[in-house]
C-alpha positions in Angstrom: 37.0 1.7 28.6 38.2 1.7 24.5 35.1 1.1 21.9 36.0 -2.2 19.5 36.6 -1.4 16.1 34.6 -2.8 13.9 34.1 -2.9 10.5 31.7 -0.7 8.6 29.8 -3.3 7.6 29.9 -5.2 11.5 28.5 -1.6 12.4 26.0 -1.6 10.0 24.5 -5.4 10.7 24.1 -3.8 14.4 22.6 -1.0 12.6 19.9 -3.3 11.2 19.4 -5.3 14.4 19.0 -2.6 16.7 15.9 -1.5 14.3 14.7 -4.5 15.0 15.4 -6.4 10.9 15.2 -9.7 10.9 15.2 -9.2 7.0 17.0 -7.7 4.5 15.3 -7.9 0.9 17.4 -8.0 -2.2 19.0 -8.7 -5.3 22.5 -8.6 -5.3 25.6 -7.6 -7.0 28.9 -6.9 -7.3 29.2 -4.1 -5.4 27.3 -5.3 -2.3 29.2 -8.2 -2.2 31.3 -7.6 0.4 28.1 -6.6 2.4 26.8 -9.6 1.8 29.9 -12.2 2.1 29.2 -14.4 5.4 25.9 -13.5 6.2 24.7 -13.9 9.2 21.9 -16.7 10.3 19.7 -14.5 12.5 18.7 -12.6 9.7 17.0 -13.5 6.6 17.8 -12.5 3.1 14.9 -12.3 0.4 16.0 -12.8 -2.7 13.7 -11.3 -5.7 14.5 -11.1 -9.4 14.0 -8.0 -10.1 14.6 -5.1 -8.1 11.1 -4.1 -8.8 9.5 -7.4 -6.4 12.0 -6.4 -4.1 11.0 -3.3 -3.3 7.3 -4.5 -3.3 7.1 -6.8 -1.2 9.5 -5.2 1.9 6.8 -2.7 1.4 4.1 -5.5 1.7 6.2 -6.8 4.3 7.0 -3.2 6.4 2.9 -2.4 6.3 2.0 -5.5 7.7 4.2 -5.2 10.6 4.7 -2.0 11.1 8.5 -2.1 11.5 10.8 -0.6 8.8 12.1 -3.0 6.3 15.8 -2.4 4.6 16.5 -3.1 1.1 19.3 -4.1 -0.8 19.8 -2.7 -4.2 21.9 -2.7 -6.8 24.0 0.4 -8.1 21.6 2.8 -10.2 20.9 0.5 -12.1 18.9 -1.3 -9.4 17.6 1.6 -8.2 16.0 2.3 -11.6 14.5 -0.9 -12.2 13.2 -0.5 -8.1 11.6 3.4 -9.0 8.2 2.4 -9.8 7.4 0.7 -6.9 9.5 3.1 -4.8 7.3 5.9 -5.6 4.3 3.3 -4.3 6.1 3.4 -1.2 6.0 6.7 -1.1 3.0 7.7 -1.5 2.2 4.5 0.4 4.2 6.3 3.5 5.8 2.9 3.8 8.9 3.1 6.4 12.0 1.8 4.1 15.7 2.4 4.4 16.8 1.2 0.9 20.7 1.0 0.2 21.9 0.7 -3.3 25.5 0.1 -4.1 28.3 2.3 -5.6 31.4 2.1 -7.1 35.0 2.1 -5.4 36.1 5.4 -3.9 39.1 5.4 -6.2 37.6 4.9 -9.4 34.4 7.8 -9.1 36.0 10.6 -10.1 36.4 8.6 -13.2 33.0 7.5 -13.8 33.7 3.6 -14.3 31.4 0.9 -15.0 28.0 0.3 -13.0 29.0 4.3 -11.1 25.8 6.2 -9.9 25.3 9.4 -10.9 24.7 11.9 -8.1 23.8 9.5 -6.2 21.7 10.5 -3.9 19.9 12.3 -6.2 18.5 9.9 -8.3 15.7 8.9 -5.6 14.7 12.2 -5.4 12.0 13.2 -4.2 10.7 10.2 -3.7 12.1 9.6 -0.1 12.2 11.6 2.7 15.9 11.7 2.7 18.9 10.3 1.0 22.6 10.1 1.3 26.2 8.9 0.2 28.2 9.8 2.9 31.3 11.7 2.8 33.6 9.0 4.7 32.3 5.5 4.8 32.9 5.4 8.8 30.4 7.7 8.3 28.1 4.7 6.6 26.8 3.1 9.9 25.3 6.1 11.0 23.6 7.7 7.7 22.1 4.1 7.6 20.7 4.5 11.2 19.9 8.2 10.2 17.5 6.3 7.6 15.9 4.1 9.4 15.0 7.8 12.0 13.6 9.9 9.0 12.1 7.2 7.7 9.9 6.4 11.1 8.7 9.8 11.7 5.3 10.8 10.1 4.5 11.1 8.3 6.5 8.1 7.3 8.1 7.0 4.0 11.1 5.8 2.3 15.2 6.8 2.9 18.2 5.7 1.1 22.1 5.4 1.3 24.1 5.2 -1.5 27.8 2.8 -0.4 30.6 2.5 -2.2 31.8 -0.6 -2.1 34.7 -0.9 -1.2 33.5 1.2 2.0 32.4 -2.3 3.9 35.6 -3.2 4.9 36.7 -0.5 6.7 36.9 0.2 9.7 33.8 2.3 11.6 33.4 2.3 15.1 29.3 1.2 17.3 26.2 3.3 16.6 24.3 4.5 19.7 20.9 2.9 20.1 18.9 5.8 20.0 15.0 5.8 21.0 12.7 8.5 19.1 9.0 9.1 20.2 7.7 9.2 16.7 3.1 10.1 18.4 2.2 13.5 18.8 -1.0 15.1 20.1 -2.8 17.0 18.8 -3.7 20.5 20.0 -6.8 20.2 22.8 -8.3 23.4 22.0 -8.8 22.3 18.4 -10.7 18.5 19.1 -12.7 20.2 21.3 -14.1 22.8 18.3 -14.6 19.5 16.2 -16.3 17.5 18.7 -18.6 20.5 19.4 -19.1 20.6 15.5 -19.5 16.9 15.5 -22.2 17.1 18.6 -24.0 20.2 16.2 -24.5 18.9 13.2 -26.9 17.3 12.2 -26.6 14.9 9.2 -22.1 13.9 9.6 -20.6 12.4 7.2 -17.0 10.7 8.1 -14.5 10.4 5.4 -11.8 7.4 6.2 -8.8 6.9 4.9 -5.3 5.1 4.4 -3.9 6.1 7.4 -6.3 5.3 10.3 -5.6 1.1 9.8 -1.7 1.8 8.7 -1.9 2.8 12.3 -3.9 0.1 14.4 -6.8 2.5 14.7 -10.0 1.1 12.9 -11.3 0.2 16.4 -11.3 4.0 17.7 -12.7 4.9 14.4 -15.4 2.3 15.1 -16.1 3.8 18.5 -16.6 7.4 16.8 -18.9 6.7 14.5 -21.0 5.1 16.7 -20.7 7.8 19.6 -21.4 10.0 16.6 -24.2 8.7 14.4 -22.2 9.6 11.2 -22.3 7.8 7.1 -18.8 6.8 7.3 -17.1 6.5 3.4 -14.1 5.7 2.3 -11.5 8.3 1.1 -10.7 8.2 -3.0 -8.3 5.5 -4.0 -8.0 4.2 -0.7 -5.1 1.8 -0.1 -6.4 0.4 3.4 -9.8 -0.6 4.6 -9.6 1.5 7.4 -13.7 0.7 8.2 -15.7 -3.0 8.2 -17.1 -3.1 4.9 -20.4 -4.1 6.2 -21.1 -2.1 9.0 -24.5 -0.6 9.0 -22.9 3.3 9.5 -20.4 2.3 6.3 -21.9 4.3 3.5 -19.6 3.2 0.5 -16.6 4.3 -1.1 -16.1 8.0 -2.9 -15.1 8.2 -5.9 -12.1 10.3 -7.4 -14.6 12.0 -9.3 -15.1 16.0 -8.2 -18.5 15.7 -9.5 -19.5 12.2 -7.8 -17.6 12.7 -5.2 -20.1 16.2 -4.0 -23.0 14.0 -5.4 -22.3 11.2 -2.9 -21.5 13.7 0.4 -25.4 15.8 -1.0 -27.0 16.0 2.5 -23.7 16.3 4.9 -23.7 19.7 6.6 -20.3 18.4 8.4 -17.6 16.7 6.7 -14.5 15.4 8.9 -11.7 13.9 6.5 -9.7 11.0 8.6 -6.5 10.1 6.8 -6.5 11.0 3.9 -5.8 14.2 1.4 -9.4 16.7 1.1 -9.5 15.6 -1.5 -7.8 12.1 -4.0 -9.0 13.6 -7.0 -8.1 11.4 -10.5 -10.4 13.3 -13.2 -11.5 17.5 -13.8 -14.5 18.9 -13.0 -15.9 20.4 -10.3 -17.0 20.1 -6.7 -19.5 21.3 -5.5 -18.7 19.7 -1.5 -15.5 22.6 -1.8 -17.9 25.5 -3.0 -21.3 26.0 -1.2 -19.2 26.4 2.1 -20.1 23.2 3.7 -18.2 22.4 6.7 -15.1 20.6 6.5 -12.7 19.1 8.9 -9.5 17.7 8.7 -7.4 15.2 10.6 -4.1 14.1 9.5 -0.6 13.8 10.6 0.8 15.1 7.6 2.1 19.0 7.0 1.7 18.8 2.8 -1.7 17.4 3.0 -2.8 19.4 5.8 -1.6 22.4 3.4 -2.8 21.0 0.4 -6.1 20.4 0.8 -8.7 23.4 -0.7 -10.2 23.6 2.2 -11.5 23.5 5.5 -9.9 23.6 9.1 -6.9 21.0 9.6 -5.7 18.8 13.1 -2.6 17.7 12.7 -1.7 14.6 14.9 -0.3 11.2 14.5 -3.9 9.0 14.8 -4.1 7.0 17.6 -3.3 10.0 19.7 -5.7 12.3 17.6 -8.8 9.5 17.8 -8.4 9.1 21.4 -8.8 12.5 22.6 -11.9 13.3 20.5 -13.2 9.8 21.4 -12.6 11.5 25.2 -14.1 15.0 23.9 -17.3 13.6 21.8 -20.7 14.0 23.1 -23.5 11.7 22.9 -26.1 12.2 20.3 -28.8 10.6 21.4 -31.5 12.7 19.8 -29.5 12.0 16.3 -31.1 8.3 14.0 -27.8 7.4 12.9 -27.9 6.7 8.9 -29.5 3.9 7.3 -27.6 1.2 6.1 -26.9 0.9 2.6 -28.5 -1.5 0.3 -27.1 -4.9 -0.7 -26.1 -5.1 -4.1 -27.9 -8.6 -6.2 -25.1 -11.1 -7.2 -25.0 -11.7 -11.1 -26.3 -14.5 -12.7 -23.4 -17.7 -12.5 -23.0 -17.0 -16.6 -20.1 -17.8 -19.6 -18.5 -16.0 -20.0 -18.0 -15.5 -15.9 -19.0 -12.2 -15.0 -15.9 -10.3 -12.8 -18.6 -9.7 -9.8 -19.8 -13.3 -9.7 -16.4 -13.9 -9.8 -15.6 -12.0 -6.4 -18.7 -13.2 -4.6 -18.1 -16.6 -4.8 -14.1 -15.9 -3.6 -15.9 -13.7 -0.8 -17.9 -16.8 0.2 -15.1 -19.1 -0.7 -12.0 -17.3 1.4 -10.9 -18.0 5.1 -12.6 -15.0 7.5 -9.1 -14.2 8.7 -7.5 -13.7 4.6 -5.7 -11.2 3.7 -6.2 -9.1 -0.2 -3.9 -7.6 -2.1 -5.6 -6.1 -4.6 -3.7 -4.8 -8.3 -7.3 -4.9 -10.4 -8.4 -1.1 -11.0 -11.0 -2.4 -14.2 -12.2 -4.4 -11.4 -12.3 -1.6 -8.2 -16.1 -0.8 -8.6 -17.6 -4.5 -8.5 -14.6 -6.0 -5.8 -15.9 -2.8 -3.7 -20.2 -4.4 -4.1 -19.0 -8.1 -3.6 -15.9 -8.4 -1.7 -16.5 -6.6 1.4 -13.2 -6.2 3.3 -13.7 -6.6 7.4 -12.0 -3.7 8.1 -8.8 -3.7 10.2 -4.9 -5.6 8.6 -8.2 -7.3 5.5 -6.8 -4.8 2.4 -3.9 -3.7 1.2 -2.9 -2.0 -2.1 -1.2 0.6 -4.3 -1.9 4.5 -3.9 0.0 5.7 -6.1 -1.6 4.4 -9.3 1.7 2.3 -10.4 1.0 -0.6 -11.4 3.0 -3.3 -10.0 2.4 -3.3 -6.4 0.4 -5.9 -4.6 2.1 -8.9 -6.3 5.4 -8.6 -5.0 3.3 -7.1 -2.0 1.8 -9.9 -1.5 4.6 -11.8 -0.8 5.9 -9.2 2.0 2.4 -9.8 3.4 2.6 -13.2 3.6 6.5 -12.9 5.2 4.6 -10.8 7.8 1.7 -13.3 8.1 2.9 -16.8 8.9 0.3 -19.0 9.0 -2.7 -16.7 7.3 -3.8 -17.3 3.4 -2.7 -14.3 2.2 -5.2 -13.8 -1.8 -3.3 -11.8 -4.2 -6.5 -10.5 -6.6 -4.8 -8.9 -9.6 -5.6 -8.1 -13.2 -3.6 -9.9 -16.1 -2.3 -6.6 -17.4 -0.5 -5.4 -13.6 0.2 -9.2 -13.0 3.2 -8.9 -15.8 4.8 -5.8 -14.1 6.1 -8.3 -11.5 5.4 -11.7 -12.1 8.8 -12.7 -10.9 7.7 -12.6 -7.1 5.9 -15.8 -7.6 9.3 -17.5 -8.0 10.6 -15.9 -4.5 6.6 -17.5 -3.2 7.3 -20.7 -4.2 10.5 -21.4 -2.7 9.1 -20.4 0.2 6.5 -22.4 0.0 3.9 -19.3 1.2 0.1 -19.5 1.5 -0.4 -17.1 -1.2 -3.5 -17.8 -3.5 -2.8 -15.7 -6.6 -6.4 -14.9 -8.5 -5.6 -13.7 -11.9 -8.7 -11.5 -13.7 -8.3 -12.0 -16.6 -10.2 -9.8 -19.3 -7.0 -9.6 -21.6 -6.3 -6.5 -22.1 -6.0 -3.0 -19.9 -9.8 -3.0 -19.0 -9.3 1.0 -17.2 -7.4 1.8 -20.1 -11.0 0.7 -22.1 -12.5 2.3 -20.0 -10.9 5.6 -20.2 -10.7 5.6 -23.9 -14.2 5.9 -23.2 -14.5 8.1 -20.5 -11.9 10.3 -22.2 -14.0 9.8 -26.4 -10.2 8.1 -27.0 -10.9 6.2 -30.5 -9.1 2.9 -30.9 -6.7 3.0 -29.0 -3.0 1.3 -29.4 -1.6 -1.0 -26.8 -4.2 -2.1 -24.9 -5.2 -5.6 -25.5 -3.4 -8.5 -24.4 -4.4 -11.2 -25.5 -2.2 -15.1 -25.9 -0.5 -15.1 -22.1 -0.1 -18.0 -20.3 -0.7 -17.4 -16.9 -0.5 -20.7 -15.6 2.5 -21.6 -18.1 4.3 -18.6 -16.3 3.5 -20.2 -13.1 4.4 -23.7 -13.6 8.1 -22.6 -14.7 8.3 -19.8 -11.6 7.3 -23.7 -9.5 3.8 -22.6 -8.6 1.2 -24.9 -10.2 -1.8 -22.8 -11.8 -5.1 -23.4 -13.4 -6.7 -21.9 -15.7 -11.1 -21.4 -15.2 -13.1 -20.4 -18.7 -16.4 -22.3 -17.2 -18.5 -20.7 -14.6 -19.2 -24.6 -13.3 -15.2 -24.3 -12.4 -15.3 -21.5 -10.7 -15.7 -23.0 -6.7 -13.9 -26.2 -7.0 -10.6 -24.8 -8.5 -11.1 -21.6 -6.2 -11.4 -24.3 -3.4 -8.4 -26.2 -4.1 -6.9 -23.2 -4.7 -7.4 -21.7 -1.5 -6.5 -24.7 0.0 -2.7 -25.1 -1.0 -0.1 -25.3 2.1 2.1 -22.9 -0.8 0.6 -20.7 -3.2 -1.0 -21.1 -6.3 -3.0 -19.5 -9.0 -6.1 -19.7 -10.9 -6.4 -17.4 -14.0 -10.2 -16.4 -14.0 -11.1 -15.0 -17.5 -13.6 -12.8 -17.0 -16.1 -10.8 -19.2 -14.4 -8.2 -20.6 -17.0 -5.4 -21.3 -15.6 -2.8 -19.9 -16.7 -0.9 -16.4 -17.1 2.5 -15.4 -14.8 3.4 -13.3 -16.3 6.9 -11.8 -20.0 7.5 -12.4 -21.0 4.9 -10.3 -23.0 5.2 -7.4 -22.5 6.5 -3.5 -23.5 2.4 -3.1 -21.2 1.8 -5.4 
């Protein structure tokens, strides 16, 4: 029997439903109206007020659900606005299908208004796959291919450009297909690694974001406990892949070669799991890479495997690789577990408010099951000391280093975690990149507490200017921004705290709010040394 003839729009909505899409994140324009008209009730349209916000929200939602997000942007300009957070989605390995409108096919040769020139090349190289289909009837199949590609390891965003007059053209249903995305590592290599761990005297594990992203934190803890190994967080990790109060958690590796080598000094075996070998941010000599220390890596990313400076790599998806390693790993009764790292002393409650004190109070006051979405780079050493994460699904930040991700991502995470308190911990400079996302949180009454660590400037740049001996650079100070007024203007209540004696009560109220709330914490603007902190940072 002949299949019913559908429109491209109807066939595409069928594709979305087949991939479990229950929300579309977008900012609409004229080239998308034929897709958006008579919007169906079973798919929620999440409006963002700027395209960077849209992609950030979709990223947080995809990360928190483990399912691919679908994004609908407006033409070349809209995609251009979104590119910063699309770059972050690529580095976050976020499964996401991005579509953008294109002008009508009949106008393309005349380079019309809103025309996207060479549209499928525009977002490259920060998408895994992109297409502007040659025929209107190919659009639904192209979007299905984009979903399949986005979900293959290493996961990431994909892109489809759709001319505005394609949506009403006839198309056929796209067959529903399932692709098994997990793949097992080489058993012989797993056995070799297990034997190396068993024979080592002082093994060190370096765990990266892919462990948590793949739901493998429990397996990682079991392996570490059996191996009695010290466990470090990889440099610039965007997730919490090991409980930070666990006695075997050694700390956070810095993105400085010399400091990383000092932290790992004494280990006779280094096993990097779900991370590159290694992510650096400044230059320097790394003795670990040069002194012959045995290094192994487990990753699902062939590019990370090829780019590792040293060591042997096992390629496999983390659930299968860690399951196989746990089965092969011998027990090492004669090895002592590493000593627990010392807990830092909380600074005194003084004015101006020390950032570390503010973070310690936030840690004590927020619900135990709260999820932190962070983008306060200049305070990250203090965050790592005074706001320890519980591990699985507790922490999100950007892997790219590009600002503007975490505020909208916190909205996406809140949509994925109904009823859970989300804490968006953000710097004043970072907040201004996608402040519009507060409006979406307010419109939907989401339980997001926005905590602005306000040091009146780009604190990380202050630190870098000292490291690089760049004296008095312009563009670092940000005086006079009224975050409470901005928040209230977007429909979200806010309060400013400049005196330490008021901090607890304001945080309590914001954390207990039924909807969103913002707290603007005026903290001591003293600079932070981002890279020379020691092993127990």
